[in-house]
Chimera marker file (.cmm) of the C-alpha trace (Angstrom):
<marker_set name="trace">
<marker id="1" x="-7.885" y="-1.305" z="-4.545" r="1" g="1" b="0" radius="0.5"/>
<marker id="2" x="-8.301" y="0.409" z="-7.947" r="1" g="1" b="0" radius="0.5"/>
<marker id="3" x="-10.595" y="2.893" z="-6.966" r="1" g="1" b="0" radius="0.5"/>
<marker id="4" x="-10.276" y="6.252" z="-5.139" r="1" g="1" b="0" radius="0.5"/>
<marker id="5" x="-8.939" y="5.059" z="-1.874" r="1" g="1" b="0" radius="0.5"/>
<marker id="6" x="-11.214" y="5.081" z="1.004" r="1" g="1" b="0" radius="0.5"/>
<marker id="7" x="-12.094" y="6.802" z="4.213" r="1" g="1" b="0" radius="0.5"/>
<marker id="8" x="-9.924" y="4.614" z="6.155" r="1" g="1" b="0" radius="0.5"/>
<marker id="9" x="-6.888" y="4.102" z="3.881" r="1" g="1" b="0" radius="0.5"/>
<marker id="10" x="-5.262" y="5.302" z="0.940" r="1" g="1" b="0" radius="0.5"/>
<marker id="11" x="-5.352" y="4.024" z="-2.561" r="1" g="1" b="0" radius="0.5"/>
<marker id="12" x="-3.440" y="0.846" z="-2.956" r="1" g="1" b="0" radius="0.5"/>
<marker id="13" x="-3.624" y="0.029" z="-6.548" r="1" g="1" b="0" radius="0.5"/>
<marker id="14" x="-0.899" y="2.574" z="-7.332" r="1" g="1" b="0" radius="0.5"/>
<marker id="15" x="1.312" y="2.482" z="-4.290" r="1" g="1" b="0" radius="0.5"/>
<marker id="16" x="3.844" y="0.483" z="-5.610" r="1" g="1" b="0" radius="0.5"/>
<marker id="17" x="4.612" y="3.360" z="-8.076" r="1" g="1" b="0" radius="0.5"/>
<marker id="18" x="4.073" y="5.966" z="-5.833" r="1" g="1" b="0" radius="0.5"/>
<marker id="19" x="6.272" y="4.824" z="-2.865" r="1" g="1" b="0" radius="0.5"/>
<marker id="20" x="8.139" y="1.610" z="-4.275" r="1" g="1" b="0" radius="0.5"/>
<marker id="21" x="8.977" y="-1.798" z="-2.687" r="1" g="1" b="0" radius="0.5"/>
<marker id="22" x="11.400" y="-0.563" z="0.098" r="1" g="1" b="0" radius="0.5"/>
<marker id="23" x="9.183" y="2.008" z="1.267" r="1" g="1" b="0" radius="0.5"/>
<marker id="24" x="6.002" y="-0.668" z="1.575" r="1" g="1" b="0" radius="0.5"/>
<marker id="25" x="8.213" y="-3.127" z="3.290" r="1" g="1" b="0" radius="0.5"/>
<marker id="26" x="9.432" y="-0.770" z="5.858" r="1" g="1" b="0" radius="0.5"/>
<marker id="27" x="6.044" y="0.541" z="6.509" r="1" g="1" b="0" radius="0.5"/>
<marker id="28" x="4.345" y="-2.673" z="6.800" r="1" g="1" b="0" radius="0.5"/>
<marker id="29" x="7.221" y="-3.446" z="9.454" r="1" g="1" b="0" radius="0.5"/>
<marker id="30" x="7.210" y="-0.336" z="11.404" r="1" g="1" b="0" radius="0.5"/>
<marker id="31" x="3.372" y="-0.488" z="12.013" r="1" g="1" b="0" radius="0.5"/>
<marker id="32" x="1.555" y="0.344" z="14.424" r="1" g="1" b="0" radius="0.5"/>
<marker id="33" x="3.514" y="3.647" z="14.775" r="1" g="1" b="0" radius="0.5"/>
<marker id="34" x="1.500" y="4.758" z="17.973" r="1" g="1" b="0" radius="0.5"/>
<marker id="35" x="1.218" y="8.102" z="16.467" r="1" g="1" b="0" radius="0.5"/>
<marker id="36" x="-1.642" y="9.728" z="18.669" r="1" g="1" b="0" radius="0.5"/>
<marker id="37" x="-4.890" y="10.516" z="16.426" r="1" g="1" b="0" radius="0.5"/>
<marker id="38" x="-3.736" y="8.575" z="13.274" r="1" g="1" b="0" radius="0.5"/>
<marker id="39" x="-5.193" y="5.304" z="12.155" r="1" g="1" b="0" radius="0.5"/>
<marker id="40" x="-3.057" y="2.409" z="12.299" r="1" g="1" b="0" radius="0.5"/>
<marker id="41" x="-2.859" y="-0.830" z="10.666" r="1" g="1" b="0" radius="0.5"/>
<marker id="42" x="-1.892" y="-3.686" z="12.933" r="1" g="1" b="0" radius="0.5"/>
<marker id="43" x="1.330" y="-5.259" z="12.963" r="1" g="1" b="0" radius="0.5"/>
<marker id="44" x="1.060" y="-8.774" z="10.836" r="1" g="1" b="0" radius="0.5"/>
<marker id="45" x="4.445" y="-10.200" z="11.952" r="1" g="1" b="0" radius="0.5"/>
<marker id="46" x="4.853" y="-10.931" z="8.050" r="1" g="1" b="0" radius="0.5"/>
<marker id="47" x="8.268" y="-12.719" z="7.420" r="1" g="1" b="0" radius="0.5"/>
<marker id="48" x="10.439" y="-11.454" z="4.464" r="1" g="1" b="0" radius="0.5"/>
<marker id="49" x="8.951" y="-14.015" z="2.056" r="1" g="1" b="0" radius="0.5"/>
<marker id="50" x="5.458" y="-12.664" z="2.979" r="1" g="1" b="0" radius="0.5"/>
<marker id="51" x="6.546" y="-9.257" z="2.454" r="1" g="1" b="0" radius="0.5"/>
<marker id="52" x="8.076" y="-9.992" z="-0.705" r="1" g="1" b="0" radius="0.5"/>
<marker id="53" x="4.625" y="-11.565" z="-1.945" r="1" g="1" b="0" radius="0.5"/>
<marker id="54" x="2.604" y="-8.519" z="-0.814" r="1" g="1" b="0" radius="0.5"/>
<marker id="55" x="5.051" y="-6.230" z="-2.751" r="1" g="1" b="0" radius="0.5"/>
<marker id="56" x="4.616" y="-8.641" z="-5.737" r="1" g="1" b="0" radius="0.5"/>
<marker id="57" x="0.876" y="-8.254" z="-5.619" r="1" g="1" b="0" radius="0.5"/>
<marker id="58" x="1.302" y="-4.610" z="-5.084" r="1" g="1" b="0" radius="0.5"/>
<marker id="59" x="3.235" y="-4.385" z="-8.205" r="1" g="1" b="0" radius="0.5"/>
<marker id="60" x="1.174" y="-6.626" z="-10.163" r="1" g="1" b="0" radius="0.5"/>
<marker id="61" x="-2.051" y="-4.381" z="-9.337" r="1" g="1" b="0" radius="0.5"/>
<marker id="62" x="-0.094" y="-1.049" z="-10.341" r="1" g="1" b="0" radius="0.5"/>
<marker id="63" x="0.460" y="-2.722" z="-13.836" r="1" g="1" b="0" radius="0.5"/>
<marker id="64" x="-3.231" y="-3.161" z="-14.353" r="1" g="1" b="0" radius="0.5"/>
<marker id="65" x="-4.616" y="-0.885" z="-17.432" r="1" g="1" b="0" radius="0.5"/>
<marker id="66" x="-7.311" y="1.081" z="-15.365" r="1" g="1" b="0" radius="0.5"/>
<marker id="67" x="-7.615" y="3.572" z="-18.195" r="1" g="1" b="0" radius="0.5"/>
<marker id="68" x="-6.199" y="6.516" z="-16.027" r="1" g="1" b="0" radius="0.5"/>
<marker id="69" x="-8.196" y="5.748" z="-12.961" r="1" g="1" b="0" radius="0.5"/>
<marker id="70" x="-8.151" y="6.993" z="-10.598" r="1" g="1" b="0" radius="0.5"/>
<marker id="71" x="-7.636" y="10.404" z="-11.808" r="1" g="1" b="0" radius="0.5"/>
<marker id="72" x="-5.898" y="11.610" z="-8.934" r="1" g="1" b="0" radius="0.5"/>
<marker id="73" x="-2.442" y="9.563" z="-8.412" r="1" g="1" b="0" radius="0.5"/>
<marker id="74" x="-3.073" y="9.703" z="-4.608" r="1" g="1" b="0" radius="0.5"/>
<marker id="75" x="-6.327" y="8.146" z="-4.963" r="1" g="1" b="0" radius="0.5"/>
<link id1="1" id2="2" r="1" g="1" b="0" radius="0.2"/>
<link id1="2" id2="3" r="1" g="1" b="0" radius="0.2"/>
<link id1="3" id2="4" r="1" g="1" b="0" radius="0.2"/>
<link id1="4" id2="5" r="1" g="1" b="0" radius="0.2"/>
<link id1="5" id2="6" r="1" g="1" b="0" radius="0.2"/>
<link id1="6" id2="7" r="1" g="1" b="0" radius="0.2"/>
<link id1="7" id2="8" r="1" g="1" b="0" radius="0.2"/>
<link id1="8" id2="9" r="1" g="1" b="0" radius="0.2"/>
<link id1="9" id2="10" r="1" g="1" b="0" radius="0.2"/>
<link id1="10" id2="11" r="1" g="1" b="0" radius="0.2"/>
<link id1="11" id2="12" r="1" g="1" b="0" radius="0.2"/>
<link id1="12" id2="13" r="1" g="1" b="0" radius="0.2"/>
<link id1="13" id2="14" r="1" g="1" b="0" radius="0.2"/>
<link id1="14" id2="15" r="1" g="1" b="0" radius="0.2"/>
<link id1="15" id2="16" r="1" g="1" b="0" radius="0.2"/>
<link id1="16" id2="17" r="1" g="1" b="0" radius="0.2"/>
<link id1="17" id2="18" r="1" g="1" b="0" radius="0.2"/>
<link id1="18" id2="19" r="1" g="1" b="0" radius="0.2"/>
<link id1="19" id2="20" r="1" g="1" b="0" radius="0.2"/>
<link id1="20" id2="21" r="1" g="1" b="0" radius="0.2"/>
<link id1="21" id2="22" r="1" g="1" b="0" radius="0.2"/>
<link id1="22" id2="23" r="1" g="1" b="0" radius="0.2"/>
<link id1="23" id2="24" r="1" g="1" b="0" radius="0.2"/>
<link id1="24" id2="25" r="1" g="1" b="0" radius="0.2"/>
<link id1="25" id2="26" r="1" g="1" b="0" radius="0.2"/>
<link id1="26" id2="27" r="1" g="1" b="0" radius="0.2"/>
<link id1="27" id2="28" r="1" g="1" b="0" radius="0.2"/>
<link id1="28" id2="29" r="1" g="1" b="0" radius="0.2"/>
<link id1="29" id2="30" r="1" g="1" b="0" radius="0.2"/>
<link id1="30" id2="31" r="1" g="1" b="0" radius="0.2"/>
<link id1="31" id2="32" r="1" g="1" b="0" radius="0.2"/>
<link id1="32" id2="33" r="1" g="1" b="0" radius="0.2"/>
<link id1="33" id2="34" r="1" g="1" b="0" radius="0.2"/>
<link id1="34" id2="35" r="1" g="1" b="0" radius="0.2"/>
<link id1="35" id2="36" r="1" g="1" b="0" radius="0.2"/>
<link id1="36" id2="37" r="1" g="1" b="0" radius="0.2"/>
<link id1="37" id2="38" r="1" g="1" b="0" radius="0.2"/>
<link id1="38" id2="39" r="1" g="1" b="0" radius="0.2"/>
<link id1="39" id2="40" r="1" g="1" b="0" radius="0.2"/>
<link id1="40" id2="41" r="1" g="1" b="0" radius="0.2"/>
<link id1="41" id2="42" r="1" g="1" b="0" radius="0.2"/>
<link id1="42" id2="43" r="1" g="1" b="0" radius="0.2"/>
<link id1="43" id2="44" r="1" g="1" b="0" radius="0.2"/>
<link id1="44" id2="45" r="1" g="1" b="0" radius="0.2"/>
<link id1="45" id2="46" r="1" g="1" b="0" radius="0.2"/>
<link id1="46" id2="47" r="1" g="1" b="0" radius="0.2"/>
<link id1="47" id2="48" r="1" g="1" b="0" radius="0.2"/>
<link id1="48" id2="49" r="1" g="1" b="0" radius="0.2"/>
<link id1="49" id2="50" r="1" g="1" b="0" radius="0.2"/>
<link id1="50" id2="51" r="1" g="1" b="0" radius="0.2"/>
<link id1="51" id2="52" r="1" g="1" b="0" radius="0.2"/>
<link id1="52" id2="53" r="1" g="1" b="0" radius="0.2"/>
<link id1="53" id2="54" r="1" g="1" b="0" radius="0.2"/>
<link id1="54" id2="55" r="1" g="1" b="0" radius="0.2"/>
<link id1="55" id2="56" r="1" g="1" b="0" radius="0.2"/>
<link id1="56" id2="57" r="1" g="1" b="0" radius="0.2"/>
<link id1="57" id2="58" r="1" g="1" b="0" radius="0.2"/>
<link id1="58" id2="59" r="1" g="1" b="0" radius="0.2"/>
<link id1="59" id2="60" r="1" g="1" b="0" radius="0.2"/>
<link id1="60" id2="61" r="1" g="1" b="0" radius="0.2"/>
<link id1="61" id2="62" r="1" g="1" b="0" radius="0.2"/>
<link id1="62" id2="63" r="1" g="1" b="0" radius="0.2"/>
<link id1="63" id2="64" r="1" g="1" b="0" radius="0.2"/>
<link id1="64" id2="65" r="1" g="1" b="0" radius="0.2"/>
<link id1="65" id2="66" r="1" g="1" b="0" radius="0.2"/>
<link id1="66" id2="67" r="1" g="1" b="0" radius="0.2"/>
<link id1="67" id2="68" r="1" g="1" b="0" radius="0.2"/>
<link id1="68" id2="69" r="1" g="1" b="0" radius="0.2"/>
<link id1="69" id2="70" r="1" g="1" b="0" radius="0.2"/>
<link id1="70" id2="71" r="1" g="1" b="0" radius="0.2"/>
<link id1="71" id2="72" r="1" g="1" b="0" radius="0.2"/>
<link id1="72" id2="73" r="1" g="1" b="0" radius="0.2"/>
<link id1="73" id2="74" r="1" g="1" b="0" radius="0.2"/>
<link id1="74" id2="75" r="1" g="1" b="0" radius="0.2"/>
</marker_set>
């Protein structure tokens, strides 16, 4: 978070801006997708309130002034 992503996953500090709340919630509900050869996050079985909390946290982190870091929006 607030870096350049990582080997295992994408940058999350700006995922709210890049993807939006509906995508984030839908993606978390769809995990794991069982696509061969892809890393997958586990299914956490979050309820709507918990998903809203995750989205609110990611929105908050997207508003932190990082002095234009990371330089690549994809992380």
